[in-house]
C-alpha positions in Angstrom: -51.8 -26.8 -5.5 -49.7 -24.0 -3.3 -46.4 -26.4 -3.1 -46.5 -26.5 -6.5 -46.6 -22.6 -6.6 -43.9 -22.4 -4.9 -41.7 -24.3 -6.7 -42.4 -23.1 -9.6 -42.0 -19.1 -7.9 -38.7 -20.5 -6.3 -37.0 -22.0 -8.8 -37.6 -19.3 -11.2 -35.3 -17.1 -9.0 -33.1 -19.5 -9.3 -33.4 -19.3 -13.0 -33.0 -15.6 -12.8 -30.0 -15.9 -10.1 -28.0 -17.6 -12.3 -28.9 -15.4 -15.6 -27.7 -12.1 -13.3 -25.2 -13.8 -11.8 -23.7 -14.9 -15.8 -24.0 -11.9 -17.5 -23.2 -9.3 -14.1 -20.7 -7.5 -16.5 -23.6 -6.3 -18.6 -25.7 -4.7 -15.8 -23.7 -2.5 -13.6 -24.5 -0.5 -11.0 -21.8 3.0 -10.6 -18.8 2.2 -12.7 -15.2 4.7 -12.1 -13.2 5.5 -15.4 -9.9 4.3 -14.4 -9.8 1.7 -11.0 -8.0 2.9 -8.4 -6.4 -0.5 -6.4 -3.6 1.5 -4.2 -4.6 3.1 -0.6 -3.0 5.1 1.8 -4.2 6.9 4.8 -3.3 11.0 2.9 -5.6 9.2 0.6 -8.5 8.0 3.1 -8.3 11.7 4.2 -9.1 13.4 0.5 -12.0 14.4 -1.6 -11.2 12.0 -3.6 -11.9 9.2 -0.6 -15.7 10.8 -0.7 -15.9 10.0 -4.6 -15.2 6.9 -3.3 -18.1 6.1 -1.0 -20.2 7.7 -4.2 -21.3 3.8 -5.0 -22.0 3.0 -1.0 -23.8 7.1 -0.3 -26.4 5.4 -3.6 -26.0 2.5 -2.0 -27.9 3.2 1.1 -30.1 6.3 0.2 -31.8 4.1 -2.5 -32.2 1.4 0.4 -33.4 4.2 3.1 -36.2 4.7 0.0 -37.2 0.9 -0.1 -37.1 0.4 3.3 -39.2 3.3 3.7 -42.1 2.3 0.6 -42.3 -0.6 2.5 -43.0 1.0 6.3 -45.4 3.6 4.3 -47.5 0.6 3.0 -47.8 -1.3 6.1 -48.8 1.6 7.4 -50.7 2.0 5.2 -52.4 -1.4 5.8 -53.1 -1.0 8.9 -55.2 2.2 8.8 -57.5 -0.6 6.5 -56.9 -3.5 8.8 -57.8 -3.1 12.9 -56.6 -6.6 12.7 -53.2 -6.1 11.3 -52.9 -2.4 13.3 -53.3 -3.7 16.7 -50.5 -7.0 15.7 -48.3 -4.5 14.7 -48.2 -2.0 17.9 -47.8 -5.1 19.4 -45.0 -6.7 18.2 -42.8 -3.4 17.9 -43.5 -1.5 21.2 -46.5 0.5 20.6 -49.0 0.5 23.0 -48.4 0.3 27.4 -47.3 -2.6 29.5 -44.4 -3.4 27.2 -41.1 -3.7 29.3 -37.6 -2.7 28.6 -35.1 -5.0 26.7 -33.1 -6.9 29.0 -29.6 -6.4 30.6 -27.0 -6.8 27.8 -25.3 -10.7 29.0 -21.7 -10.8 28.6 -21.9 -12.9 25.6 -23.8 -10.7 23.3 -21.7 -7.7 24.3 -18.6 -8.9 24.1 -19.9 -11.0 20.3 -20.8 -6.9 19.1 -17.2 -5.0 20.1 -15.1 -8.6 18.6 -17.5 -7.8 14.9 -16.6 -4.2 15.4 -13.4 -4.5 15.8 -13.3 -7.3 13.1 -14.5 -4.7 10.3 -12.4 -2.3 11.2 -9.4 -4.5 11.2 -10.6 -5.8 7.6 -10.8 -3.2 6.5 -8.5 -0.3 7.8 -5.8 -3.0 10.5 -3.3 -2.9 7.2 -3.3 -0.2 6.0 -2.9 1.0 9.5 -1.1 -0.8 11.2 1.2 -1.6 7.8 0.8 -5.4 9.0 0.1 -8.0 6.3 -0.8 -11.4 6.9 -1.5 -12.6 3.3 -0.8 -16.0 3.8 -3.5 -17.0 5.7 -6.7 -17.2 4.1 -9.3 -17.1 6.8 -13.2 -17.8 4.7 -15.4 -15.3 5.0 -16.3 -12.0 2.4 -14.4 -9.9 3.1 -13.7 -8.7 -0.2 -10.0 -9.7 -1.7 -10.3 -6.7 -3.5 -9.4 -5.0 -1.3 -5.6 -5.0 -0.9 -4.8 -3.7 3.2 -6.5 -6.1 5.0 -5.4 -8.0 7.4 -5.9 -11.2 6.2 -6.5 -12.6 3.3 -10.6 -13.9 2.1 -10.9 -17.6 0.4 -13.8 -16.0 -1.1 -11.9 -15.2 -4.0 -10.1 -18.4 -4.7 -13.5 -21.0 -3.8 -15.1 -19.0 -6.7 -12.2 -18.6 -8.8 -11.1 -22.2 -8.8 -9.8 -22.3 -12.4 -7.0 -19.3 -10.9 -6.5 -21.6 -7.3 -5.2 -24.2 -8.9 -2.8 -22.8 -11.7 -0.2 -21.3 -8.4 2.2 -23.5 -6.8 1.7 -26.4 -4.8 2.9 -24.7 -2.6 0.9 -21.7 -2.5 -2.6 -24.3 -3.2 -1.6 -26.1 0.1 -1.6 -23.5 2.6 -4.7 -22.4 1.6 -6.4 -25.3 1.7 -4.9 -25.5 5.0 -5.3 -22.4 6.7 -9.2 -21.8 5.2 -9.8 -26.0 6.2 -8.3 -24.7 9.2 -9.9 -22.1 11.0 -13.0 -23.5 9.6 -12.5 -27.0 11.8 -11.4 -24.8 14.9 -14.4 -22.3 14.4 -17.0 -23.6 12.0 -20.1 -21.6 11.9 -19.3 -18.7 14.7 -17.3 -16.9 12.1 -20.4 -15.8 10.8 -21.5 -14.7 14.0 -18.0 -13.3 15.7 -16.2 -11.8 12.5 -17.5 -11.5 8.9 -17.8 -7.3 8.6 -21.0 -8.8 6.3 -23.2 -10.2 9.3 -22.1 -6.2 11.5 -23.9 -4.8 9.1 -26.9 -6.4 9.0 -27.0 -6.8 12.8 -26.6 -2.6 12.2 -29.8 -3.1 9.9 -31.5 -4.7 13.0 -30.5 -2.3 15.5 -32.2 0.0 13.6 -35.2 -1.3 13.2 -35.5 -1.8 16.3 -34.5 0.9 17.7 -36.9 2.8 14.8 -39.9 0.4 16.7 -40.6 -0.8 12.7 -42.6 -3.9 12.8 -40.0 -6.7 11.4 -40.5 -10.0 9.1 -41.4 -12.3 11.4 -40.5 -15.6 8.7 -42.2 -19.6 9.6 -41.0 -22.8 8.8 -42.7 -22.8 5.8 -41.0 -19.5 4.4 -37.6 -20.8 5.7 -38.2 -24.0 3.3 -38.0 -21.3 0.6 -35.6 -19.8 1.1 -33.5 -23.3 0.8 -33.5 -24.0 -3.3 -32.1 -20.3 -3.6 -29.6 -20.9 -0.9 -28.2 -24.3 -3.0 -28.2 -21.6 -6.2 -26.6 -19.6 -5.2 -24.4 -22.1 -3.3 -24.0 -23.3 -7.4 -23.2 -20.0 -8.4 -19.9 -19.5 -6.2 -18.7 -22.4 -7.2 -19.3 -23.0 -10.8 -19.3 -19.3 -12.4 -15.9 -19.4 -12.9 -16.0 -22.4 -15.3 -18.9 -20.8 -17.6 -16.3 -17.9 -18.5 -18.6 -15.4 -15.3 -16.6 -13.6 -12.6 -18.6 -14.0 -8.9 -17.1 -10.2 -7.9 -19.8 -9.0 -10.1 -22.8 -10.7 -8.2 -21.6 -10.1 -4.7 -22.7 -8.2 -2.3 -20.1 -7.6 -0.2 -18.2 -5.9 -2.3 -19.9 -2.8 -2.3 -18.7 -2.9 1.7 -14.8 -3.5 2.5 -13.2 -2.1 -1.0 -14.5 1.1 -0.9 -14.2 1.9 2.8 -10.8 1.5 2.9 -10.6 4.0 -0.4 -10.3 1.8 -3.3 -12.4 2.6 -6.6 -14.3 -0.4 -7.5 -16.9 -0.2 -10.2 -19.5 -2.3 -8.9 -21.6 -4.5 -11.8 -24.5 -6.2 -9.8 -23.3 -6.5 -6.6 -24.8 -3.1 -6.5 -28.5 -3.8 -6.8 -27.9 -6.6 -4.6 -26.6 -5.1 -2.0 -30.0 -3.0 -2.3 -31.8 -5.3 -1.3 -29.4 -6.9 1.5 -29.1 -3.8 3.0 -33.9 -3.7 2.8 -33.6 -7.6 3.6 -31.5 -7.2 7.1 -33.5 -4.2 8.3 -36.9 -5.8 7.7 -35.2 -10.0 8.9 -32.1 -10.5 10.4 -29.7 -11.3 8.7 -31.5 -12.6 5.7 -28.5 -12.3 3.6 -27.2 -14.9 6.0 -29.6 -17.3 5.3 -28.7 -17.9 1.8 -25.1 -17.2 1.7 -23.4 -19.3 -0.3 -19.8 -19.8 2.0 -21.4 -19.7 5.2 -23.3 -22.8 4.1 -20.3 -24.4 2.7 -18.5 -23.5 6.5 -21.4 -25.3 7.7 -21.0 -28.4 6.5 -18.4 -28.9 8.3 -19.9 -27.4 11.7 -19.8 -31.6 13.1 -16.2 -30.9 13.1 -16.4 -27.2 15.3 -15.0 -25.9 19.0 -18.7 -24.6 18.3 -21.5 -26.1 20.2 -24.8 -25.5 21.0 -25.9 -27.9 23.6 -29.7 -27.9 25.4 -30.4 -30.6 28.3 -33.7 -31.5 26.8 -34.8 -32.3 30.7 -34.6 -28.6 31.3 -36.9 -27.2 28.1 -40.4 -26.9 28.8 -41.1 -26.6 24.4 -42.1 -22.9 24.4 -40.9 -22.1 21.4 -38.9 -18.8 22.4 -35.2 -20.3 21.4 -37.1 -21.2 17.3 -38.3 -17.5 17.6 -35.1 -15.8 18.7 -33.4 -17.7 15.7 -31.9 -14.9 13.0 -31.4 -19.0 10.4 -34.9 -20.4 11.5 -33.4 -23.5 13.0 -35.7 -25.5 14.4 -33.8 -28.6 15.5 -33.3 -26.9 18.5 -36.7 -26.7 19.5 -37.8 -29.7 18.2 -34.8 -32.0 20.1 -35.5 -34.2 22.6 -33.0 -36.5 23.1 -29.2 -35.0 21.9 -26.9 -32.6 24.4 -25.6 -31.6 20.9 -27.7 -29.5 19.0 -25.4 -28.2 16.6 -26.8 -27.1 13.0 -24.8 -26.1 9.4 -27.1 -23.3 10.0 -26.2 -22.4 13.2 -24.5 -18.2 13.2 -23.2 -19.3 16.9 -24.8 -14.9 17.5 -26.7 -17.1 21.4 -29.9 -15.5 21.1 -31.4 -18.9 21.4 -29.7 -18.9 24.6 -31.1 -15.2 25.8 -34.1 -16.4 24.8 -35.0 -19.2 26.8 -36.3 -18.6 29.5 -34.7 -21.9 32.1 -31.7 -21.8 33.7 -29.3 -24.1 31.5 -31.4 -25.8 29.2 -29.6 -24.2 26.6 -25.7 -23.0 26.2 -22.9 -22.4 23.6 -20.0 -24.0 24.4 -16.4 -24.3 23.5 -14.0 -27.4 23.3 -16.3 -28.5 26.1 -17.0 -25.1 28.4 -20.0 -22.9 28.9 -19.1 -19.3 27.0 -23.1 -18.6 27.6 -26.1 -20.6 29.8 -29.8 -19.6 28.9 -30.5 -18.3 33.1 -34.1 -17.2 34.0 -32.9 -14.4 36.1 -32.1 -12.6 33.2 -35.1 -13.3 31.5 -36.6 -11.8 34.0 -34.1 -8.7 33.6 -35.9 -7.4 32.1 -39.2 -6.9 33.7 -37.5 -5.3 36.9 -37.2 -1.4 36.1 -40.9 -2.2 35.6 -40.9 -3.7 39.5 -39.2 -1.0 40.6 -41.7 1.8 39.0 -44.8 -0.6 40.6 -43.2 0.1 44.1 -42.6 4.0 43.9 -45.4 4.9 42.3 -47.1 2.6 45.4 -45.4 4.2 47.9 
């Protein structure tokens, strides 16, 4: 009975997504009187740039209101249910005895530096440095409306196949060659290291942690319920062009890259969805990545990527910390007992499973066979060092 109800609800959501995607142009979120695609350094320093950011300000404001409302409702639940209150306090570190976080690993620091640097270059790089490499397509959601980015994103032509095959054969070959080559080389590490949408979602997660707000813990059933929605998004992404629609009016990334670059791009359903993405990413890390169509298409080639997650099954103690830490809900990394390679199509190579693993060398992130980041008991125990020092100082 419950499974049938879940199927009905999921099917209804998928039908609603398809309807919104096809009729996206009927639901304007914010429209400019004239779309201005020209950008310059002078424009970034003018009042016109502030006007361009208006839809982004509206999205941030509405997202903040939505998040505040959800937090208020949770507090209301905590007042009426003492068990929920105690559980929430433990999860958010509001009770005594909660130790500080671990010392940041070099791998995680590098990942953040790369994400921030690449996000900056994909939005303002070409504008500031005057460099263009538009013949190279990198398959991430860096909006193609931003004509001043360092590289051209392949998402536009993948969602507009009818326009792709109108190009000269040379351009088509360059497009597929650069896209497939880059995907084979890095796989979904692109999502974990390079994607601007991933950076936005990780920032929202950091804000949640700083405000000590309880996140949403997803279980296996909840992740399985998202699978049909993910496939629905893939179908919309690839097939909408054949129905006369435009995926760009549906894509939340339009609300980030072109607008920050100073391009006055009108937003349609994309604006509404970006609000849901920001709210979802606040309570659930990498919320949009779990249903991202382009990310999943890249993940289909994960078996050939040079980035891998390796597991020493003998060192694993089956604690389940890796599964709990994974923002993509990948259970195989926890359940596998035989194979050393536990790389999954949904893995974004964020390294969270390795960071939370308490056993030496049980999990590793590798590139071309070389270990980049390995689980360490010492790293885990570093979380408790400040508390230990405080205890020793108190005894003295």
